[in-house]
mmCIF file of the protein (N, C-alpha, C, O) and its ligand, coordinates in Angstrom:
data_MODEL
# 
_entry.id   MODEL 
# 
loop_
_entity.id 
_entity.type 
_entity.pdbx_number_of_molecules 
1 polymer     1 
2 non-polymer 1 
# 
_entity_poly.entity_id                      1 
_entity_poly.type                           'polypeptide(L)' 
_entity_poly.nstd_linkage                   no 
_entity_poly.nstd_monomer                   no 
_entity_poly.pdbx_seq_one_letter_code       MIDCPICNDGKKHRGIIIKKRESEDRVIMEVECEDCRERGTVKVFKFGGVEVYDF 
_entity_poly.pdbx_seq_one_letter_code_can   MIDCPICNDGKKHRGIIIKKRESEDRVIMEVECEDCRERGTVKVFKFGGVEVYDF 
_entity_poly.pdbx_strand_id                 A 
# 
loop_
_entity_poly_seq.entity_id 
_entity_poly_seq.num 
_entity_poly_seq.mon_id 
_entity_poly_seq.hetero 
1 1  MET n 
1 2  ILE n 
1 3  ASP n 
1 4  CYS n 
1 5  PRO n 
1 6  ILE n 
1 7  CYS n 
1 8  ASN n 
1 9  ASP n 
1 10 GLY n 
1 11 LYS n 
1 12 LYS n 
1 13 HIS n 
1 14 ARG n 
1 15 GLY n 
1 16 ILE n 
1 17 ILE n 
1 18 ILE n 
1 19 LYS n 
1 20 LYS n 
1 21 ARG n 
1 22 GLU n 
1 23 SER n 
1 24 GLU n 
1 25 ASP n 
1 26 ARG n 
1 27 VAL n 
1 28 ILE n 
1 29 MET n 
1 30 GLU n 
1 31 VAL n 
1 32 GLU n 
1 33 CYS n 
1 34 GLU n 
1 35 ASP n 
1 36 CYS n 
1 37 ARG n 
1 38 GLU n 
1 39 ARG n 
1 40 GLY n 
1 41 THR n 
1 42 VAL n 
1 43 LYS n 
1 44 VAL n 
1 45 PHE n 
1 46 LYS n 
1 47 PHE n 
1 48 GLY n 
1 49 GLY n 
1 50 VAL n 
1 51 GLU n 
1 52 VAL n 
1 53 TYR n 
1 54 ASP n 
1 55 PHE n 
# 
loop_
_struct_asym.id 
_struct_asym.entity_id 
A 1 
B 2 
# 
loop_
_chem_comp.id 
_chem_comp.type 
_chem_comp.mon_nstd_flag 
ARG 'L-peptide linking' y 
ASN 'L-peptide linking' y 
ASP 'L-peptide linking' y 
CYS 'L-peptide linking' y 
GLU 'L-peptide linking' y 
GLY 'peptide linking'   y 
HIS 'L-peptide linking' y 
ILE 'L-peptide linking' y 
LYS 'L-peptide linking' y 
MET 'L-peptide linking' y 
PHE 'L-peptide linking' y 
PRO 'L-peptide linking' y 
SER 'L-peptide linking' y 
THR 'L-peptide linking' y 
TYR 'L-peptide linking' y 
VAL 'L-peptide linking' y 
ZN  non-polymer         . 
# 
_pdbx_entity_nonpoly.entity_id   2 
_pdbx_entity_nonpoly.name        ? 
_pdbx_entity_nonpoly.comp_id     ZN 
# 
_pdbx_nonpoly_scheme.asym_id         B 
_pdbx_nonpoly_scheme.entity_id       2 
_pdbx_nonpoly_scheme.mon_id          ZN 
_pdbx_nonpoly_scheme.ndb_seq_num     1 
_pdbx_nonpoly_scheme.pdb_seq_num     101 
_pdbx_nonpoly_scheme.auth_seq_num    101 
_pdbx_nonpoly_scheme.pdb_mon_id      ZN 
_pdbx_nonpoly_scheme.auth_mon_id     ZN 
_pdbx_nonpoly_scheme.pdb_strand_id   A 
_pdbx_nonpoly_scheme.pdb_ins_code    . 
# 
loop_
_atom_site.group_PDB 
_atom_site.id 
_atom_site.type_symbol 
_atom_site.label_atom_id 
_atom_site.label_alt_id 
_atom_site.label_comp_id 
_atom_site.label_asym_id 
_atom_site.label_entity_id 
_atom_site.label_seq_id 
_atom_site.pdbx_PDB_ins_code 
_atom_site.Cartn_x 
_atom_site.Cartn_y 
_atom_site.Cartn_z 
_atom_site.occupancy 
_atom_site.B_iso_or_equiv 
_atom_site.pdbx_formal_charge 
_atom_site.auth_seq_id 
_atom_site.auth_comp_id 
_atom_site.auth_asym_id 
_atom_site.auth_atom_id 
_atom_site.pdbx_PDB_model_num 
ATOM   1   N  N  . MET A 1 1  ? 103.466 79.289 107.841 1.00 0.00 ? 1   MET A N  1 
ATOM   2   C  CA . MET A 1 1  ? 104.915 79.519 107.837 1.00 0.00 ? 1   MET A CA 1 
ATOM   3   C  C  . MET A 1 1  ? 105.182 81.005 107.620 1.00 0.00 ? 1   MET A C  1 
ATOM   4   O  O  . MET A 1 1  ? 104.501 81.664 106.835 1.00 0.00 ? 1   MET A O  1 
ATOM   5   N  N  . ILE A 1 2  ? 106.180 81.516 108.326 1.00 0.00 ? 2   ILE A N  1 
ATOM   6   C  CA . ILE A 1 2  ? 106.466 82.943 108.264 1.00 0.00 ? 2   ILE A CA 1 
ATOM   7   C  C  . ILE A 1 2  ? 107.935 83.188 107.897 1.00 0.00 ? 2   ILE A C  1 
ATOM   8   O  O  . ILE A 1 2  ? 108.804 82.353 108.145 1.00 0.00 ? 2   ILE A O  1 
ATOM   9   N  N  . ASP A 1 3  ? 108.181 84.357 107.301 1.00 0.00 ? 3   ASP A N  1 
ATOM   10  C  CA . ASP A 1 3  ? 109.553 84.822 107.065 1.00 0.00 ? 3   ASP A CA 1 
ATOM   11  C  C  . ASP A 1 3  ? 109.933 85.629 108.296 1.00 0.00 ? 3   ASP A C  1 
ATOM   12  O  O  . ASP A 1 3  ? 109.749 86.846 108.321 1.00 0.00 ? 3   ASP A O  1 
ATOM   13  N  N  . CYS A 1 4  ? 110.459 84.969 109.310 1.00 0.00 ? 4   CYS A N  1 
ATOM   14  C  CA . CYS A 1 4  ? 110.697 85.672 110.577 1.00 0.00 ? 4   CYS A CA 1 
ATOM   15  C  C  . CYS A 1 4  ? 111.782 86.743 110.419 1.00 0.00 ? 4   CYS A C  1 
ATOM   16  O  O  . CYS A 1 4  ? 112.910 86.424 110.042 1.00 0.00 ? 4   CYS A O  1 
ATOM   17  N  N  . PRO A 1 5  ? 111.448 88.022 110.706 1.00 0.00 ? 5   PRO A N  1 
ATOM   18  C  CA . PRO A 1 5  ? 112.448 89.083 110.560 1.00 0.00 ? 5   PRO A CA 1 
ATOM   19  C  C  . PRO A 1 5  ? 113.489 89.074 111.679 1.00 0.00 ? 5   PRO A C  1 
ATOM   20  O  O  . PRO A 1 5  ? 114.527 89.724 111.553 1.00 0.00 ? 5   PRO A O  1 
ATOM   21  N  N  . ILE A 1 6  ? 113.235 88.361 112.756 1.00 0.00 ? 6   ILE A N  1 
ATOM   22  C  CA . ILE A 1 6  ? 114.222 88.265 113.832 1.00 0.00 ? 6   ILE A CA 1 
ATOM   23  C  C  . ILE A 1 6  ? 115.254 87.193 113.474 1.00 0.00 ? 6   ILE A C  1 
ATOM   24  O  O  . ILE A 1 6  ? 116.457 87.432 113.577 1.00 0.00 ? 6   ILE A O  1 
ATOM   25  N  N  . CYS A 1 7  ? 114.794 86.027 113.059 1.00 0.00 ? 7   CYS A N  1 
ATOM   26  C  CA . CYS A 1 7  ? 115.725 84.982 112.603 1.00 0.00 ? 7   CYS A CA 1 
ATOM   27  C  C  . CYS A 1 7  ? 116.451 85.461 111.339 1.00 0.00 ? 7   CYS A C  1 
ATOM   28  O  O  . CYS A 1 7  ? 117.653 85.243 111.187 1.00 0.00 ? 7   CYS A O  1 
ATOM   29  N  N  . ASN A 1 8  ? 115.722 86.103 110.449 1.00 0.00 ? 8   ASN A N  1 
ATOM   30  C  CA . ASN A 1 8  ? 116.286 86.765 109.269 1.00 0.00 ? 8   ASN A CA 1 
ATOM   31  C  C  . ASN A 1 8  ? 117.296 85.906 108.501 1.00 0.00 ? 8   ASN A C  1 
ATOM   32  O  O  . ASN A 1 8  ? 118.373 86.387 108.148 1.00 0.00 ? 8   ASN A O  1 
ATOM   33  N  N  . ASP A 1 9  ? 116.963 84.663 108.244 1.00 0.00 ? 9   ASP A N  1 
ATOM   34  C  CA . ASP A 1 9  ? 117.900 83.773 107.553 1.00 0.00 ? 9   ASP A CA 1 
ATOM   35  C  C  . ASP A 1 9  ? 117.390 83.330 106.184 1.00 0.00 ? 9   ASP A C  1 
ATOM   36  O  O  . ASP A 1 9  ? 117.943 82.424 105.561 1.00 0.00 ? 9   ASP A O  1 
ATOM   37  N  N  . GLY A 1 10 ? 116.332 83.985 105.732 1.00 0.00 ? 10  GLY A N  1 
ATOM   38  C  CA . GLY A 1 10 ? 115.806 83.655 104.416 1.00 0.00 ? 10  GLY A CA 1 
ATOM   39  C  C  . GLY A 1 10 ? 115.004 82.375 104.352 1.00 0.00 ? 10  GLY A C  1 
ATOM   40  O  O  . GLY A 1 10 ? 114.527 81.980 103.288 1.00 0.00 ? 10  GLY A O  1 
ATOM   41  N  N  . LYS A 1 11 ? 114.858 81.723 105.504 1.00 0.00 ? 11  LYS A N  1 
ATOM   42  C  CA . LYS A 1 11 ? 114.065 80.489 105.535 1.00 0.00 ? 11  LYS A CA 1 
ATOM   43  C  C  . LYS A 1 11 ? 112.702 80.768 106.144 1.00 0.00 ? 11  LYS A C  1 
ATOM   44  O  O  . LYS A 1 11 ? 112.496 81.757 106.846 1.00 0.00 ? 11  LYS A O  1 
ATOM   45  N  N  . LYS A 1 12 ? 111.786 79.868 105.851 1.00 0.00 ? 12  LYS A N  1 
ATOM   46  C  CA . LYS A 1 12 ? 110.471 79.960 106.466 1.00 0.00 ? 12  LYS A CA 1 
ATOM   47  C  C  . LYS A 1 12 ? 110.534 79.328 107.853 1.00 0.00 ? 12  LYS A C  1 
ATOM   48  O  O  . LYS A 1 12 ? 111.163 78.291 108.063 1.00 0.00 ? 12  LYS A O  1 
ATOM   49  N  N  . HIS A 1 13 ? 109.860 79.988 108.789 1.00 0.00 ? 13  HIS A N  1 
ATOM   50  C  CA . HIS A 1 13 ? 109.819 79.464 110.148 1.00 0.00 ? 13  HIS A CA 1 
ATOM   51  C  C  . HIS A 1 13 ? 108.397 79.140 110.539 1.00 0.00 ? 13  HIS A C  1 
ATOM   52  O  O  . HIS A 1 13 ? 107.436 79.757 110.078 1.00 0.00 ? 13  HIS A O  1 
ATOM   53  N  N  . ARG A 1 14 ? 108.297 78.156 111.402 1.00 0.00 ? 14  ARG A N  1 
ATOM   54  C  CA . ARG A 1 14 ? 106.991 77.771 111.881 1.00 0.00 ? 14  ARG A CA 1 
ATOM   55  C  C  . ARG A 1 14 ? 106.520 78.807 112.899 1.00 0.00 ? 14  ARG A C  1 
ATOM   56  O  O  . ARG A 1 14 ? 107.236 79.130 113.846 1.00 0.00 ? 14  ARG A O  1 
ATOM   57  N  N  . GLY A 1 15 ? 105.333 79.313 112.699 1.00 0.00 ? 15  GLY A N  1 
ATOM   58  C  CA . GLY A 1 15 ? 104.792 80.306 113.622 1.00 0.00 ? 15  GLY A CA 1 
ATOM   59  C  C  . GLY A 1 15 ? 103.545 79.779 114.307 1.00 0.00 ? 15  GLY A C  1 
ATOM   60  O  O  . GLY A 1 15 ? 102.684 79.153 113.689 1.00 0.00 ? 15  GLY A O  1 
ATOM   61  N  N  . ILE A 1 16 ? 103.475 80.051 115.606 1.00 0.00 ? 16  ILE A N  1 
ATOM   62  C  CA . ILE A 1 16 ? 102.268 79.691 116.355 1.00 0.00 ? 16  ILE A CA 1 
ATOM   63  C  C  . ILE A 1 16 ? 101.334 80.887 116.305 1.00 0.00 ? 16  ILE A C  1 
ATOM   64  O  O  . ILE A 1 16 ? 101.719 81.994 116.681 1.00 0.00 ? 16  ILE A O  1 
ATOM   65  N  N  . ILE A 1 17 ? 100.136 80.677 115.854 1.00 0.00 ? 17  ILE A N  1 
ATOM   66  C  CA . ILE A 1 17 ? 99.179  81.775 115.771 1.00 0.00 ? 17  ILE A CA 1 
ATOM   67  C  C  . ILE A 1 17 ? 98.508  81.965 117.130 1.00 0.00 ? 17  ILE A C  1 
ATOM   68  O  O  . ILE A 1 17 ? 97.832  81.075 117.646 1.00 0.00 ? 17  ILE A O  1 
ATOM   69  N  N  . ILE A 1 18 ? 98.718  83.144 117.683 1.00 0.00 ? 18  ILE A N  1 
ATOM   70  C  CA . ILE A 1 18 ? 98.153  83.449 118.997 1.00 0.00 ? 18  ILE A CA 1 
ATOM   71  C  C  . ILE A 1 18 ? 96.775  84.077 118.842 1.00 0.00 ? 18  ILE A C  1 
ATOM   72  O  O  . ILE A 1 18 ? 95.842  83.767 119.582 1.00 0.00 ? 18  ILE A O  1 
ATOM   73  N  N  . LYS A 1 19 ? 96.675  84.952 117.876 1.00 0.00 ? 19  LYS A N  1 
ATOM   74  C  CA . LYS A 1 19 ? 95.410  85.640 117.635 1.00 0.00 ? 19  LYS A CA 1 
ATOM   75  C  C  . LYS A 1 19 ? 95.275  85.873 116.149 1.00 0.00 ? 19  LYS A C  1 
ATOM   76  O  O  . LYS A 1 19 ? 96.267  86.053 115.443 1.00 0.00 ? 19  LYS A O  1 
ATOM   77  N  N  . LYS A 1 20 ? 94.057  85.870 115.683 1.00 0.00 ? 20  LYS A N  1 
ATOM   78  C  CA . LYS A 1 20 ? 93.839  86.111 114.267 1.00 0.00 ? 20  LYS A CA 1 
ATOM   79  C  C  . LYS A 1 20 ? 92.601  86.967 114.081 1.00 0.00 ? 20  LYS A C  1 
ATOM   80  O  O  . LYS A 1 20 ? 91.529  86.663 114.604 1.00 0.00 ? 20  LYS A O  1 
ATOM   81  N  N  . ARG A 1 21 ? 92.767  88.034 113.334 1.00 0.00 ? 21  ARG A N  1 
ATOM   82  C  CA . ARG A 1 21 ? 91.632  88.893 113.013 1.00 0.00 ? 21  ARG A CA 1 
ATOM   83  C  C  . ARG A 1 21 ? 91.556  89.008 111.509 1.00 0.00 ? 21  ARG A C  1 
ATOM   84  O  O  . ARG A 1 21 ? 92.575  89.077 110.823 1.00 0.00 ? 21  ARG A O  1 
ATOM   85  N  N  . GLU A 1 22 ? 90.373  89.026 111.021 1.00 0.00 ? 22  GLU A N  1 
ATOM   86  C  CA . GLU A 1 22 ? 90.235  89.091 109.577 1.00 0.00 ? 22  GLU A CA 1 
ATOM   87  C  C  . GLU A 1 22 ? 89.219  90.147 109.208 1.00 0.00 ? 22  GLU A C  1 
ATOM   88  O  O  . GLU A 1 22 ? 88.134  90.218 109.785 1.00 0.00 ? 22  GLU A O  1 
ATOM   89  N  N  . SER A 1 23 ? 89.585  90.970 108.236 1.00 0.00 ? 23  SER A N  1 
ATOM   90  C  CA . SER A 1 23 ? 88.612  91.914 107.708 1.00 0.00 ? 23  SER A CA 1 
ATOM   91  C  C  . SER A 1 23 ? 88.492  91.647 106.219 1.00 0.00 ? 23  SER A C  1 
ATOM   92  O  O  . SER A 1 23 ? 89.046  90.684 105.688 1.00 0.00 ? 23  SER A O  1 
ATOM   93  N  N  . GLU A 1 24 ? 87.754  92.525 105.566 1.00 0.00 ? 24  GLU A N  1 
ATOM   94  C  CA . GLU A 1 24 ? 87.461  92.281 104.157 1.00 0.00 ? 24  GLU A CA 1 
ATOM   95  C  C  . GLU A 1 24 ? 88.714  92.171 103.294 1.00 0.00 ? 24  GLU A C  1 
ATOM   96  O  O  . GLU A 1 24 ? 88.796  91.336 102.393 1.00 0.00 ? 24  GLU A O  1 
ATOM   97  N  N  . ASP A 1 25 ? 89.700  93.042 103.591 1.00 0.00 ? 25  ASP A N  1 
ATOM   98  C  CA . ASP A 1 25 ? 90.857  93.081 102.695 1.00 0.00 ? 25  ASP A CA 1 
ATOM   99  C  C  . ASP A 1 25 ? 92.152  92.597 103.322 1.00 0.00 ? 25  ASP A C  1 
ATOM   100 O  O  . ASP A 1 25 ? 93.170  92.523 102.634 1.00 0.00 ? 25  ASP A O  1 
ATOM   101 N  N  . ARG A 1 26 ? 92.145  92.268 104.600 1.00 0.00 ? 26  ARG A N  1 
ATOM   102 C  CA . ARG A 1 26 ? 93.404  91.832 105.216 1.00 0.00 ? 26  ARG A CA 1 
ATOM   103 C  C  . ARG A 1 26 ? 93.184  90.853 106.359 1.00 0.00 ? 26  ARG A C  1 
ATOM   104 O  O  . ARG A 1 26 ? 92.108  90.785 106.953 1.00 0.00 ? 26  ARG A O  1 
ATOM   105 N  N  . VAL A 1 27 ? 94.241  90.093 106.651 1.00 0.00 ? 27  VAL A N  1 
ATOM   106 C  CA . VAL A 1 27 ? 94.237  89.192 107.799 1.00 0.00 ? 27  VAL A CA 1 
ATOM   107 C  C  . VAL A 1 27 ? 95.368  89.662 108.711 1.00 0.00 ? 27  VAL A C  1 
ATOM   108 O  O  . VAL A 1 27 ? 96.501  89.829 108.258 1.00 0.00 ? 27  VAL A O  1 
ATOM   109 N  N  . ILE A 1 28 ? 95.070  89.873 109.981 1.00 0.00 ? 28  ILE A N  1 
ATOM   110 C  CA . ILE A 1 28 ? 96.093  90.301 110.921 1.00 0.00 ? 28  ILE A CA 1 
ATOM   111 C  C  . ILE A 1 28 ? 96.264  89.186 111.947 1.00 0.00 ? 28  ILE A C  1 
ATOM   112 O  O  . ILE A 1 28 ? 95.313  88.796 112.625 1.00 0.00 ? 28  ILE A O  1 
ATOM   113 N  N  . MET A 1 29 ? 97.482  88.686 112.048 1.00 0.00 ? 29  MET A N  1 
ATOM   114 C  CA . MET A 1 29 ? 97.752  87.590 112.963 1.00 0.00 ? 29  MET A CA 1 
ATOM   115 C  C  . MET A 1 29 ? 98.838  87.981 113.947 1.00 0.00 ? 29  MET A C  1 
ATOM   116 O  O  . MET A 1 29 ? 99.841  88.595 113.582 1.00 0.00 ? 29  MET A O  1 
ATOM   117 N  N  . GLU A 1 30 ? 98.620  87.614 115.198 1.00 0.00 ? 30  GLU A N  1 
ATOM   118 C  CA . GLU A 1 30 ? 99.684  87.745 116.182 1.00 0.00 ? 30  GLU A CA 1 
ATOM   119 C  C  . GLU A 1 30 ? 100.347 86.380 116.239 1.00 0.00 ? 30  GLU A C  1 
ATOM   120 O  O  . GLU A 1 30 ? 99.693  85.376 116.523 1.00 0.00 ? 30  GLU A O  1 
ATOM   121 N  N  . VAL A 1 31 ? 101.636 86.343 115.971 1.00 0.00 ? 31  VAL A N  1 
ATOM   122 C  CA . VAL A 1 31 ? 102.313 85.048 115.885 1.00 0.00 ? 31  VAL A CA 1 
ATOM   123 C  C  . VAL A 1 31 ? 103.556 85.005 116.777 1.00 0.00 ? 31  VAL A C  1 
ATOM   124 O  O  . VAL A 1 31 ? 104.151 86.030 117.109 1.00 0.00 ? 31  VAL A O  1 
ATOM   125 N  N  . GLU A 1 32 ? 103.916 83.790 117.144 1.00 0.00 ? 32  GLU A N  1 
ATOM   126 C  CA . GLU A 1 32 ? 105.171 83.573 117.866 1.00 0.00 ? 32  GLU A CA 1 
ATOM   127 C  C  . GLU A 1 32 ? 106.010 82.629 117.036 1.00 0.00 ? 32  GLU A C  1 
ATOM   128 O  O  . GLU A 1 32 ? 105.562 81.541 116.672 1.00 0.00 ? 32  GLU A O  1 
ATOM   129 N  N  . CYS A 1 33 ? 107.238 83.048 116.733 1.00 0.00 ? 33  CYS A N  1 
ATOM   130 C  CA . CYS A 1 33 ? 108.145 82.203 115.963 1.00 0.00 ? 33  CYS A CA 1 
ATOM   131 C  C  . CYS A 1 33 ? 108.609 81.044 116.844 1.00 0.00 ? 33  CYS A C  1 
ATOM   132 O  O  . CYS A 1 33 ? 109.058 81.266 117.968 1.00 0.00 ? 33  CYS A O  1 
ATOM   133 N  N  . GLU A 1 34 ? 108.507 79.823 116.350 1.00 0.00 ? 34  GLU A N  1 
ATOM   134 C  CA . GLU A 1 34 ? 108.893 78.661 117.156 1.00 0.00 ? 34  GLU A CA 1 
ATOM   135 C  C  . GLU A 1 34 ? 110.401 78.577 117.359 1.00 0.00 ? 34  GLU A C  1 
ATOM   136 O  O  . GLU A 1 34 ? 110.866 77.899 118.274 1.00 0.00 ? 34  GLU A O  1 
ATOM   137 N  N  . ASP A 1 35 ? 111.159 79.254 116.522 1.00 0.00 ? 35  ASP A N  1 
ATOM   138 C  CA . ASP A 1 35 ? 112.617 79.155 116.633 1.00 0.00 ? 35  ASP A CA 1 
ATOM   139 C  C  . ASP A 1 35 ? 113.213 80.184 117.587 1.00 0.00 ? 35  ASP A C  1 
ATOM   140 O  O  . ASP A 1 35 ? 114.031 79.837 118.439 1.00 0.00 ? 35  ASP A O  1 
ATOM   141 N  N  . CYS A 1 36 ? 112.807 81.456 117.451 1.00 0.00 ? 36  CYS A N  1 
ATOM   142 C  CA . CYS A 1 36 ? 113.406 82.476 118.319 1.00 0.00 ? 36  CYS A CA 1 
ATOM   143 C  C  . CYS A 1 36 ? 112.457 82.915 119.427 1.00 0.00 ? 36  CYS A C  1 
ATOM   144 O  O  . CYS A 1 36 ? 112.858 83.649 120.330 1.00 0.00 ? 36  CYS A O  1 
ATOM   145 N  N  . ARG A 1 37 ? 111.205 82.476 119.367 1.00 0.00 ? 37  ARG A N  1 
ATOM   146 C  CA . ARG A 1 37 ? 110.217 82.775 120.404 1.00 0.00 ? 37  ARG A CA 1 
ATOM   147 C  C  . ARG A 1 37 ? 109.828 84.251 120.461 1.00 0.00 ? 37  ARG A C  1 
ATOM   148 O  O  . ARG A 1 37 ? 109.223 84.698 121.435 1.00 0.00 ? 37  ARG A O  1 
ATOM   149 N  N  . GLU A 1 38 ? 110.171 85.001 119.424 1.00 0.00 ? 38  GLU A N  1 
ATOM   150 C  CA . GLU A 1 38 ? 109.722 86.383 119.372 1.00 0.00 ? 38  GLU A CA 1 
ATOM   151 C  C  . GLU A 1 38 ? 108.275 86.415 118.906 1.00 0.00 ? 38  GLU A C  1 
ATOM   152 O  O  . GLU A 1 38 ? 107.828 85.563 118.137 1.00 0.00 ? 38  GLU A O  1 
ATOM   153 N  N  . ARG A 1 39 ? 107.565 87.404 119.384 1.00 0.00 ? 39  ARG A N  1 
ATOM   154 C  CA . ARG A 1 39 ? 106.192 87.593 118.949 1.00 0.00 ? 39  ARG A CA 1 
ATOM   155 C  C  . ARG A 1 39 ? 106.078 88.862 118.127 1.00 0.00 ? 39  ARG A C  1 
ATOM   156 O  O  . ARG A 1 39 ? 106.786 89.843 118.351 1.00 0.00 ? 39  ARG A O  1 
ATOM   157 N  N  . GLY A 1 40 ? 105.190 88.813 117.194 1.00 0.00 ? 40  GLY A N  1 
ATOM   158 C  CA . GLY A 1 40 ? 104.944 89.992 116.395 1.00 0.00 ? 40  GLY A CA 1 
ATOM   159 C  C  . GLY A 1 40 ? 103.647 89.835 115.646 1.00 0.00 ? 40  GLY A C  1 
ATOM   160 O  O  . GLY A 1 40 ? 102.903 88.875 115.843 1.00 0.00 ? 40  GLY A O  1 
ATOM   161 N  N  . THR A 1 41 ? 103.390 90.794 114.783 1.00 0.00 ? 41  THR A N  1 
ATOM   162 C  CA . THR A 1 41 ? 102.188 90.696 113.982 1.00 0.00 ? 41  THR A CA 1 
ATOM   163 C  C  . THR A 1 41 ? 102.541 90.550 112.510 1.00 0.00 ? 41  THR A C  1 
ATOM   164 O  O  . THR A 1 41 ? 103.538 91.085 112.025 1.00 0.00 ? 41  THR A O  1 
ATOM   165 N  N  . VAL A 1 42 ? 101.710 89.829 111.837 1.00 0.00 ? 42  VAL A N  1 
ATOM   166 C  CA . VAL A 1 42 ? 101.842 89.659 110.393 1.00 0.00 ? 42  VAL A CA 1 
ATOM   167 C  C  . VAL A 1 42 ? 100.529 90.115 109.776 1.00 0.00 ? 42  VAL A C  1 
ATOM   168 O  O  . VAL A 1 42 ? 99.453  89.642 110.141 1.00 0.00 ? 42  VAL A O  1 
ATOM   169 N  N  . LYS A 1 43 ? 100.641 91.036 108.840 1.00 0.00 ? 43  LYS A N  1 
ATOM   170 C  CA . LYS A 1 43 ? 99.452  91.461 108.093 1.00 0.00 ? 43  LYS A CA 1 
ATOM   171 C  C  . LYS A 1 43 ? 99.553  90.887 106.698 1.00 0.00 ? 43  LYS A C  1 
ATOM   172 O  O  . LYS A 1 43 ? 100.572 91.031 106.021 1.00 0.00 ? 43  LYS A O  1 
ATOM   173 N  N  . VAL A 1 44 ? 98.510  90.251 106.289 1.00 0.00 ? 44  VAL A N  1 
ATOM   174 C  CA . VAL A 1 44 ? 98.468  89.715 104.934 1.00 0.00 ? 44  VAL A CA 1 
ATOM   175 C  C  . VAL A 1 44 ? 97.360  90.434 104.181 1.00 0.00 ? 44  VAL A C  1 
ATOM   176 O  O  . VAL A 1 44 ? 96.186  90.361 104.544 1.00 0.00 ? 44  VAL A O  1 
ATOM   177 N  N  . PHE A 1 45 ? 97.756  91.121 103.136 1.00 0.00 ? 45  PHE A N  1 
ATOM   178 C  CA . PHE A 1 45 ? 96.758  91.802 102.313 1.00 0.00 ? 45  PHE A CA 1 
ATOM   179 C  C  . PHE A 1 45 ? 96.244  90.827 101.274 1.00 0.00 ? 45  PHE A C  1 
ATOM   180 O  O  . PHE A 1 45 ? 97.011  90.264 100.494 1.00 0.00 ? 45  PHE A O  1 
ATOM   181 N  N  . LYS A 1 46 ? 94.958  90.640 101.276 1.00 0.00 ? 46  LYS A N  1 
ATOM   182 C  CA . LYS A 1 46 ? 94.365  89.583 100.442 1.00 0.00 ? 46  LYS A CA 1 
ATOM   183 C  C  . LYS A 1 46 ? 94.549  89.842 98.950  1.00 0.00 ? 46  LYS A C  1 
ATOM   184 O  O  . LYS A 1 46 ? 94.684  88.912 98.156  1.00 0.00 ? 46  LYS A O  1 
ATOM   185 N  N  . PHE A 1 47 ? 94.553  91.111 98.589  1.00 0.00 ? 47  PHE A N  1 
ATOM   186 C  CA . PHE A 1 47 ? 94.719  91.419 97.173  1.00 0.00 ? 47  PHE A CA 1 
ATOM   187 C  C  . PHE A 1 47 ? 96.200  91.688 96.935  1.00 0.00 ? 47  PHE A C  1 
ATOM   188 O  O  . PHE A 1 47 ? 96.727  92.702 97.394  1.00 0.00 ? 47  PHE A O  1 
ATOM   189 N  N  . GLY A 1 48 ? 96.853  90.820 96.246  1.00 0.00 ? 48  GLY A N  1 
ATOM   190 C  CA . GLY A 1 48 ? 98.283  90.948 96.007  1.00 0.00 ? 48  GLY A CA 1 
ATOM   191 C  C  . GLY A 1 48 ? 99.114  90.059 96.897  1.00 0.00 ? 48  GLY A C  1 
ATOM   192 O  O  . GLY A 1 48 ? 100.283 89.811 96.603  1.00 0.00 ? 48  GLY A O  1 
ATOM   193 N  N  . GLY A 1 49 ? 98.531  89.566 97.994  1.00 0.00 ? 49  GLY A N  1 
ATOM   194 C  CA . GLY A 1 49 ? 99.240  88.622 98.856  1.00 0.00 ? 49  GLY A CA 1 
ATOM   195 C  C  . GLY A 1 49 ? 100.468 89.188 99.541  1.00 0.00 ? 49  GLY A C  1 
ATOM   196 O  O  . GLY A 1 49 ? 101.387 88.443 99.878  1.00 0.00 ? 49  GLY A O  1 
ATOM   197 N  N  . VAL A 1 50 ? 100.496 90.502 99.752  1.00 0.00 ? 50  VAL A N  1 
ATOM   198 C  CA . VAL A 1 50 ? 101.655 91.127 100.401 1.00 0.00 ? 50  VAL A CA 1 
ATOM   199 C  C  . VAL A 1 50 ? 101.609 90.841 101.907 1.00 0.00 ? 50  VAL A C  1 
ATOM   200 O  O  . VAL A 1 50 ? 100.564 90.973 102.544 1.00 0.00 ? 50  VAL A O  1 
ATOM   201 N  N  . GLU A 1 51 ? 102.750 90.450 102.458 1.00 0.00 ? 51  GLU A N  1 
ATOM   202 C  CA . GLU A 1 51 ? 102.841 90.201 103.887 1.00 0.00 ? 51  GLU A CA 1 
ATOM   203 C  C  . GLU A 1 51 ? 103.705 91.283 104.530 1.00 0.00 ? 51  GLU A C  1 
ATOM   204 O  O  . GLU A 1 51 ? 104.813 91.557 104.068 1.00 0.00 ? 51  GLU A O  1 
ATOM   205 N  N  . VAL A 1 52 ? 103.196 91.893 105.595 1.00 0.00 ? 52  VAL A N  1 
ATOM   206 C  CA . VAL A 1 52 ? 103.948 92.924 106.308 1.00 0.00 ? 52  VAL A CA 1 
ATOM   207 C  C  . VAL A 1 52 ? 104.215 92.420 107.715 1.00 0.00 ? 52  VAL A C  1 
ATOM   208 O  O  . VAL A 1 52 ? 103.293 92.020 108.425 1.00 0.00 ? 52  VAL A O  1 
ATOM   209 N  N  . TYR A 1 53 ? 105.484 92.441 108.117 1.00 0.00 ? 53  TYR A N  1 
ATOM   210 C  CA . TYR A 1 53 ? 105.883 91.934 109.412 1.00 0.00 ? 53  TYR A CA 1 
ATOM   211 C  C  . TYR A 1 53 ? 106.188 93.062 110.357 1.00 0.00 ? 53  TYR A C  1 
ATOM   212 O  O  . TYR A 1 53 ? 106.856 94.028 109.988 1.00 0.00 ? 53  TYR A O  1 
ATOM   213 N  N  . ASP A 1 54 ? 105.702 92.948 111.580 1.00 0.00 ? 54  ASP A N  1 
ATOM   214 C  CA . ASP A 1 54 ? 105.982 93.956 112.590 1.00 0.00 ? 54  ASP A CA 1 
ATOM   215 C  C  . ASP A 1 54 ? 106.375 93.229 113.868 1.00 0.00 ? 54  ASP A C  1 
ATOM   216 O  O  . ASP A 1 54 ? 105.512 92.812 114.640 1.00 0.00 ? 54  ASP A O  1 
ATOM   217 N  N  . PHE A 1 55 ? 107.670 93.076 114.090 1.00 0.00 ? 55  PHE A N  1 
ATOM   218 C  CA . PHE A 1 55 ? 108.178 92.346 115.255 1.00 0.00 ? 55  PHE A CA 1 
ATOM   219 C  C  . PHE A 1 55 ? 108.914 93.305 116.192 1.00 0.00 ? 55  PHE A C  1 
ATOM   220 O  O  . PHE A 1 55 ? 109.419 92.885 117.233 1.00 0.00 ? 55  PHE A O  1 
HETATM 221 ZN ZN . ZN  B 2 .  ? 112.288 83.690 114.492 1.00 0.00 2 101 ZN  A ZN 1 
# 
């Protein structure tokens, strides 16, 4: 589930994972929001659990 910055309604949206890359300290996923159909990337930093959205 993602906090879609395009929908931007404070709700979690279902995201389809198109691609996923993982390194030692982060996970980078290319996702498509099921509601607005926008694609973007989500970076999740494993230490601290910070999610960065780039749509
Ligand atoms: Zn969306």
